[in-house]
C-alpha positions in Angstrom: 27.2 39.7 -71.8 28.9 38.8 -68.7 27.5 38.3 -65.5 29.0 37.9 -62.0 28.0 34.9 -60.0 25.5 36.9 -57.7 23.8 38.2 -61.0 23.3 34.4 -62.1 21.8 33.5 -58.8 19.4 36.3 -59.3 18.9 35.2 -62.8 18.1 31.6 -61.8 15.9 32.8 -58.9 13.8 35.1 -61.4 13.3 31.6 -63.5 12.2 29.8 -60.5 9.9 32.6 -59.7 8.4 33.0 -63.0 7.7 29.0 -62.8 6.0 29.4 -59.9 3.6 32.3 -61.0 2.5 30.0 -63.8 1.8 27.1 -61.7 0.0 29.6 -59.2 -1.8 30.9 -62.0 -3.1 27.2 -63.0 -4.3 26.7 -59.4 -1.2 24.5 -58.3 -0.7 24.6 -54.7 3.2 25.7 -54.2 5.9 23.7 -52.6 8.3 25.2 -50.2 10.7 26.0 -52.9 8.3 27.6 -55.2 6.9 29.8 -52.7 10.2 31.0 -51.8 11.1 31.6 -55.1 7.8 33.4 -56.0 8.2 35.9 -53.0 11.8 36.6 -53.6 11.3 37.2 -57.4 8.4 39.8 -56.7 10.5 41.5 -54.1 13.3 41.9 -56.7 11.1 43.3 -59.5 9.0 45.6 -57.2 12.4 47.0 -55.9 13.8 47.6 -59.4 10.7 49.7 -60.4 11.6 51.8 -57.8 8.1 52.8 -56.4 8.2 50.8 -53.2 10.3 51.1 -49.9 11.8 48.3 -48.0 8.9 48.7 -45.4 6.5 48.5 -47.8 7.8 45.3 -49.5 7.9 43.8 -46.0 4.4 44.6 -45.4 3.1 43.8 -49.0 5.3 40.4 -49.3 2.8 39.0 -46.3 -0.1 39.5 -48.7 0.7 37.6 -51.9 0.3 33.9 -50.9 -2.6 32.5 -48.6 -2.8 29.0 -47.0 -4.7 28.0 -49.7 -2.1 28.8 -52.3 0.5 26.4 -50.9 0.6 22.6 -50.0 0.2 21.2 -46.4 2.9 22.1 -43.9 4.6 24.7 -46.3 3.5 27.6 -44.3 4.8 26.5 -41.2 8.4 25.9 -42.6 8.6 29.5 -44.0 9.3 31.4 -40.8 11.0 34.4 -43.0 12.1 35.1 -46.5 15.2 37.6 -46.8 16.3 39.0 -50.4 18.9 41.5 -51.3 17.2 43.7 -54.0 18.3 46.5 -56.1 16.4 49.8 -55.1 17.3 53.0 -56.9 19.5 54.1 -54.0 21.3 51.2 -53.8 21.0 47.2 -52.7 18.9 46.5 -49.2 17.7 43.6 -47.6 14.3 43.1 -47.7 13.0 40.4 -44.8 9.5 39.2 -44.8 8.4 37.7 -41.7 5.5 34.9 -41.6 5.0 35.5 -45.5 2.2 32.7 -45.5 -0.2 32.3 -42.6 0.0 29.0 -41.0 -3.3 26.9 -41.7 -2.9 25.3 -38.5 -2.9 21.6 -39.9 -0.2 19.1 -38.9 3.1 19.8 -40.8 4.5 16.8 -42.7 6.6 14.9 -40.4 5.7 16.9 -37.2 6.4 14.8 -34.2 4.4 15.8 -30.7 6.3 14.3 -27.6 4.4 13.6 -24.4 5.2 15.9 -21.5 6.9 13.5 -19.1 10.2 11.7 -18.6 11.6 8.7 -20.9 12.9 5.8 -19.0 15.6 4.3 -20.9 16.6 0.6 -20.9 13.6 0.0 -18.7 13.6 -3.1 -17.2 17.2 -4.1 -17.6 19.3 -4.8 -14.8 22.5 -2.8 -14.4 25.8 -3.2 -12.9 28.2 -0.6 -11.7 31.8 -0.8 -12.5 34.5 1.8 -11.3 36.6 2.6 -14.3 40.0 4.8 -14.2 41.8 6.0 -17.6 45.4 5.4 -17.1 46.3 6.9 -20.5 47.8 10.2 -21.5 44.6 11.2 -23.6 41.0 11.0 -23.2 38.7 8.0 -24.3 35.6 8.2 -25.2 33.2 5.2 -25.2 29.8 4.9 -27.4 26.5 3.6 -26.1 26.3 0.2 -27.8 30.3 -0.5 -27.6 31.3 -3.8 -25.9 32.6 -2.6 -23.0 34.6 -5.4 -22.1 36.7 -4.5 -25.4 37.1 -0.7 -24.7 40.6 1.1 -24.7 43.4 -1.2 -23.0 44.2 1.9 -20.8 41.0 1.8 -19.3 41.5 0.0 -16.1 38.4 -1.8 -14.5 37.1 -5.5 -13.8 37.0 -6.6 -17.7 35.2 -10.0 -16.5 32.4 -8.2 -15.2 32.0 -6.1 -18.2 31.7 -9.2 -20.6 28.5 -9.1 -22.9 27.7 -5.7 -21.7 27.3 -2.1 -22.6 26.9 1.3 -21.4 23.5 2.2 -19.7 23.1 5.3 -21.5 20.8 6.8 -24.0 21.5 5.5 -27.7 24.0 7.5 -29.8 25.5 9.2 -26.9 28.9 8.7 -25.3 30.9 8.8 -21.8 34.5 10.4 -21.7 37.0 9.3 -19.8 39.8 12.3 -19.3 43.7 11.1 -18.6 43.7 9.9 -15.0 40.0 10.1 -14.4 38.2 7.6 -12.4 34.6 7.4 -12.4 31.8 4.9 -12.2 29.5 3.6 -15.0 26.6 1.7 -15.1 26.5 -1.3 -17.7 23.5 -3.5 -19.1 23.6 -6.7 -20.9 23.9 -6.5 -24.9 20.6 -7.5 -26.6 19.9 -9.5 -29.4 21.3 -12.9 -30.2 24.6 -12.1 -28.0 26.8 -13.0 -31.2 29.7 -10.2 -30.9 31.9 -9.4 -33.6 34.6 -6.6 -34.4 35.4 -4.0 -31.7 38.8 -5.1 -30.8 38.5 -8.8 -31.8 38.6 -10.3 -28.2 35.1 -12.2 -28.8 34.2 -12.9 -32.3 31.7 -15.5 -31.5 28.9 -16.2 -29.3 29.1 -14.2 -25.8 28.7 -17.5 -23.8 30.6 -19.2 -21.0 33.4 -20.3 -23.5 33.4 -16.9 -25.2 34.1 -15.1 -22.2 36.9 -17.4 -20.9 38.4 -16.9 -24.5 37.8 -13.5 -24.7 39.6 -12.8 -21.2 42.6 -15.0 -22.4 43.0 -12.6 -25.6 42.6 -9.4 -23.4 45.4 -10.5 -21.0 47.7 -11.7 -24.0 47.0 -8.1 -25.8 47.5 -5.9 -22.4 44.0 -5.1 -21.8 43.7 -3.3 -18.2 42.7 -5.2 -15.1 42.3 -8.8 -16.5 42.8 -12.2 -14.3 41.4 -14.7 -16.4 43.2 -17.6 -14.5 44.0 -19.1 -18.0 48.1 -19.1 -17.5 47.9 -23.0 -18.0 45.3 -23.2 -20.8 45.8 -22.8 -24.5 43.6 -21.0 -27.0 42.6 -23.9 -29.1 40.3 -21.7 -31.1 
């Protein structure tokens, strides 16, 4: 016996549906996968019998499971079930909308938000810096990147950006197109202010000594708009 991948998928769905039928008969509340498998398998079998039309199965499919047959939250997860079934006159798509009526309870993990604006970084003092991209390609800076160490082709007052990050929502970013100039808001980086990585301009505590060292390294590596006043000093780190 040779089966196509599609036939194998339907055979597996039949097995899953049969298992769901057995569990339902024992009084076990079905989970999401079991509920979908049961409905899909029944549609395929009834279509194969040839006694029901697509419209008939779309209506009948909404009566097979009740809220008490499934686990809490499952009803709200299944908005519709669509299955290609073999009818006597060919393969047709049967779509059953809202196959299980919602029981009105809270779905697992459901979150309700207040209908009000959220103030990000509340209570933190921000500064404004004008930044220009002098490069020939876009530069994107993430919310928690140490702004002092951003791409060297971004031109701005680096000293003012030491120990600071963008005042934007976590996980978002600001994009600077080639030649673009715009102002950004920066706030202090939180925590213990030990800054490592990025472009390795600091790699230590972000205190006065760290700032002096960072400015010197930035100037040596050609980062835009750095005036550290450290030409006569040597890096002792």
